[in-house]
N, C-alpha and C positions, 0 to 999 in steps of 0.2 A: 146403414151407417149415417150418422148425422152429418149433413153438409155444413162445414164450417166456413166455406167460402175461401179457403186457402189451398193453394196447390201443395201436393205432397212434397216434403223435403224443404219447404220454405219456412223459416222461423216466424213465429208470431211477432206482433209489435213488441210484446213484453220480452220475447227472446232476443230481439234485435237490440233493445236498450241494454239488456244484460251483457250481450256480447261486445257492445261498444264501450262498456265501463272500464275494462282493463286498458283499452286504447287511450281513453281519456286520462286514466291514472298515469299512464306512461308519458303522455304529453305534459301533464302537470309536473311529473317528476323531472322530465327533461328541462322544462322551463325553470324549475327551482334550481337545478344544477347550473344552468346557464346564468341565472341571476347571481348565484353564489360565486361562480367563476369570475363574473364581471366585478363583483365586490372585492374579490381577492386581488384581481389585476389592479384595481384602483388603489388598494392598500399597498401593493408592491411598488407602484409608481410613487406613492407618497413617501414610502421608506427610502426609495432611491433619491428622491429630491432632497430628503433630509440627511442622506448618507448614513442612515440608521442601520448599521451592520447587524446589530442584535435582532432587530425586527425582520430584516431580510433572512437571517438564519432561521427564524421561526417559520417564515413562509416557505423557505427552501426545504425544511424538514416535513412540513405538513403535506397532506394528500395533494398530489399533482405538482409539487415543487413550485418552480417559478413559471410554470404554465406554458410559455411560448418563447420563441427566439427573440422576438421584439423586446420582451422584458429582460431576457438574459443579456442582451447587448448593452443594456444599461446597468444591470445588477452585477454581472460577473466582474467587470473592471473595478467596481466599488469593493466587492468581496476580496479581490486580489490586490486592492489598494494601488491600482495603477490607472484610475480614471482620469488623472491629471497628467498622464504621461503619453497620451496617444500621439503618435508621430506618423508622418507620411511614410508608407511602405516604400522602401527603395525598389527600383526596378531590378537591382542586382545587389548581392551582398557587397559591402564596402571593400573596394580593392585596396584601401589603405591598411586594412587589417590582414594579418597573416592567415593563410589557409589553415584550417583546423585539421588535426591529424586524423579525425574520424570521418572526414567528408566522403570518402569512397564508400564506406558502409552506409552512410546516410542515403546516397544515391541508390544503392541496392535495395534498401528498405522502402524508399519512396516509390520505387517501381512496383512494389507489392502493396501499396496503400490503397485506400478506398475500395476495399473488397466488397463490403456489405452495403455501404451507403456512401454518397447518394447514387441513385440510379439516373444516369445522365448520358447523353451522346459521347462518343469517344473523344471528340474534339474538346468538349468541355472538361472531361476527366483529365486530359493531358494538361490543360490549363491549370486545373486544381493541383496536379502533381508538381507542376513547375512552381506554383505559389508555395506549396508545402516545402519543397526543397530550398527555396530562397529564404523562407522563414526560419527553418531549422539552422541553415548555414549562417545566417546573420546573427542569430543569438549565440551560437557556438563560437563564432569569431569574436564577438564582443566579450565573451567570458570563456577564454580558451582553457582555463583549468577544468571546466566541466567535461566529463567523459560521456560521450554518447553511448546509450545502451539500446539494444534491440527491443522495440516496443515504445520507445520515446516518440517515434513518429505517430503512433496510435493516439497518444495524448494530444500532440500538437494538431493533428487533423481535426479533432473535435473542436478545439479552440478556433481553428481557421474557419470551419463550417458555420459555427455559431456567431462569431464576432466579426468575421470578414477580415480581409488582409490588413486594413489600416489599424484596427484595434488589436490584432493578434500579436503584433511584435512585443509590446510591453507586457501583455498577458503571459506569453510564453516565457519571457525573461523572469517574471515574478514567480510563476509556478515552478520554474527550474531552480531558482535560488532559495525560495522560502517554503516549498512544499515537497519537492522530490529531490532535494539536494543530496540526501544520503544515497540515492540511487545513481547519482552521477559522479560518485567517487571512483578512484582507480580500482576498487574491489567491491564485490557484491556482499562482502561479509556484514556490513551494517544492515543490509536488507534482510539477511538471515536472522539477525538479532531482532528485527521488527517482527518477524514471523513467530518467534517464540513467545510473543505476547498472546497469541491466539489460544494455546492451551490454558494459559493463566486466566484469560477472560472466561473461557468455558467452565473452568473450575469454580468460578464464583457463583454460577447459577445451576450447574449440572455436573457434579462430581462423577456421577455414574457414567455419563457420556465421555467425560475426560479420561476416565480409567479405561474405557473401551478403546479409546484411541491412543493409549499411552505409548504404544510401540511404534506409532506413526510419526515421523518427523514432519513438521508443518511446511515442508517444501512445496506441497500441493497448492499453496496459496500464492506462490511467488509471481506467476504470470499475471494474475488478477490484480494483486496489490501493487506490483511494480508499475503497471500501466494505468492505475486508477480505474480498472475494469474495462478500459477501452479496447483491450485485446480480446476479451472474452464475450462482451455484449455485442450482439449483431444488429440490434434495432437502434436507429438513430434517436428516436424519442426516449428510449430507455437509457442510453448512455448520457444524453443531455440531462435527464432526470437525476442520474447518479452524480454528475458533476455539480448540479445544484446543491446537493447535500455536502459533498466532500469539499467544495470550495467555500462553503459557508461556515464550516467548522475547522478546527485545527487538524493538521495532517494525520494524527493518530486515529481519527474516526474511520479511515479507510480500513484499518485493521479490525476495528470493532464491527464494521459492516460484514466482513467475512465471517467473523465469529457468530454473528447473528444468523447468517445463512446456514452455518453448520448446525446451530441449535435448532433451527426450524426443521432439520432433517433427522432428528434423533431416531425416530421409528425406523426409517430406512437404513440408517447406519448401524443400529443395534442388531438389525436382521442379518448383517454380514459378520460371519465369525471372525474372531480375532486372529485365527490361524490363516486368514486370507488377507494379509496386509496389502498385497498388490491390488486386490479388488477395493479395499478401503481407500487406498491412495488414489486409485482411478476415479472412484465415486466423488471423493472430496475435491479433486482437481476440476470437476465440472460444476458450474453454477446450477442451483436448483431449477427445475423445469416442471411446471410453469414458474416464472420468476415474478413473485409478488414484491415488486420494488418498494411500494409505499409501506407495506408491512415490515419488510426487512429494515428499511431506513428508520421507521419509528422504533423498532426493537433495538437497533444499534444506538440510537440516541438515548434510549432508556438505560441500556447497558453502560454507556459512557457516563451518564449522570449518576447512576447508582454505584458504579464501580470505577472511579477515575483511575488513571494509570498508576498513580502513587500507591493505591490500595491493593494492587494485584498481588496474588500469592507467588511463591517460588522465587521471590526476589527478581522477577522478570524485568521490572522497570529499572532496577539498579544496574542491570547489564547494558542498558542503553547509555552510550557516552554522553557526557554533559553538553558536548558541542553538537550533538545530533539535532537534526531539524525537528524531531519529535519533542525534544526538551526545550529548545530555544523558542518554540512556538507556544509554550504553555501559558504565557502571560498575554492575554488578548489586547492589553493596552500598550504593550511594548512595541515601539516602532523601530524596526531594523532597517538599515540601509544596505545596499548591495555590498558596501565595504565590510559591514558586519558579517554578511553571509559568506563572503570570501575568507574572512578571518576564521570563522567556524569551520569552513571547508578545509582550510589548511591545517587547523588543529586536529581535525578528525583524520586527515590524510597522514599526519605524523603518527597518530595512534595506530592506524592500520599498518604503517611500516614497522613500528615497534612490535606489534603483535606478530607480524610475519617473521621478523628476526627471531623472536622467542620461539616460534613454532619450528623454524628451521633448525635452531640450536637443539631443541628437544628431540626432533626427528633424528638429527645426527647422533646425539647421545644414545638414543634408543637403538638405532641400527648398528652402533659400534659399542654396545653395552659391555660385551665381554672384554674387549681390548681396553676400553676405558676403565672397567672394573679392575683389571690387572694393574694398570698404571696407577690408579688411585691407591690400591693396596701397597704397591711398591713405595709410593710417596708416604703413605702412613707408616710403613715399617721403617723407612729411612728417617722420618721425623722422630719416631719413637726412639730409635737408636741414638740419634743426635742428642735428644733430651736426656737419655740415660747416661751417656758419656759426660755430658755437661754437668750433670748433678752428682757425678762420681758414684753412681749406683751400679755401674757395670760389674765391679768386682763382687759385690755382695749378691747380685742377681745370679751371676754365673756360678758362685760357690753354692748358692741355693739349688741351682739346677744340678750341680755335681752331686750334692747330697741326695737328691731325688733319684738320680741314676744309680748311685751305689745302693740305695735302699731297694731298688727294683732288682739289682743283681743278687743281693743277699736273699731276697724272698724267693727268687727263682731257684 
């Protein structure tokens, strides 16, 4: 055997260079990504300085979103239009304001908060829970007409962790009044109307999948959309990425995002027979795994641009009240005040009460339909008799009836 001067099992110099090439490529790729990230961060800061909401929305939708919390602390208040409202966080909710009716439930939910993130010592977590409780209580006392719902604390804890206690107060107030106002009404019926936009969105791009899910009510999306996905997403980096997107667009995009996730699972869903609705509902109630957030967000943005709410089939958009947060947010240049939000809230509350009265009346009529039918028949007969007597038709009618009776006897 020819002695090559190399030990067995050791690569030649040519082999060594070949094996190092992928590593070099990886390093070059990493460097390029770092440079691109730095350029994007610079562009985000520039958009923040100019308060360019449209540019921020583009960055928030693109890959990686707003990148990191340092940038979000500047951008989110601008997107929520509360960057000029930052106030000192009170050490306790104002004692001058009345206690909110839902504060007991708030404490129960706060005790169950911060389950997945952050991972910190118990003492620090207790401090975070105390801050969360004060924050929620302060906003509810300032706007006592708002009704707390289970899951609200999930949304607020994300804002608290990203923005810190000083910036979180106006941010929570803004998101409550101008983004999730419909969910803080005395009834969840408006939230259910939001969910019925999902099958309409799916119909626009995949009628086959929509037909497959035709017998499934979209209640499976309630927990995710109600909490802006904060209840369902367990990774802090992922939920902050989702908030980048939903805070940079109008509120209805949260519904489009869920529809995009459903469309991404077409093969999986079609494999479940329609005669197994429980399995379909269970599958739909869970977010896709793995969760390709950048892909789903880009898809949702395209769906929204290609099929805006007004164009959706089945008249889905028409069933959304005019005072809903989904419709009052459609004009990006319209600046609403807290007073406007409270006015819309009251109008929608009135609509809910009217709908509930109609439903109770219909339920009563249906449950007593036999007795109600007898009463209506008696009223009809009485009215007809009164009309006949008033018009002097009673004699001719009864003579006509008599002739019929005599004819029947003669025939028999």
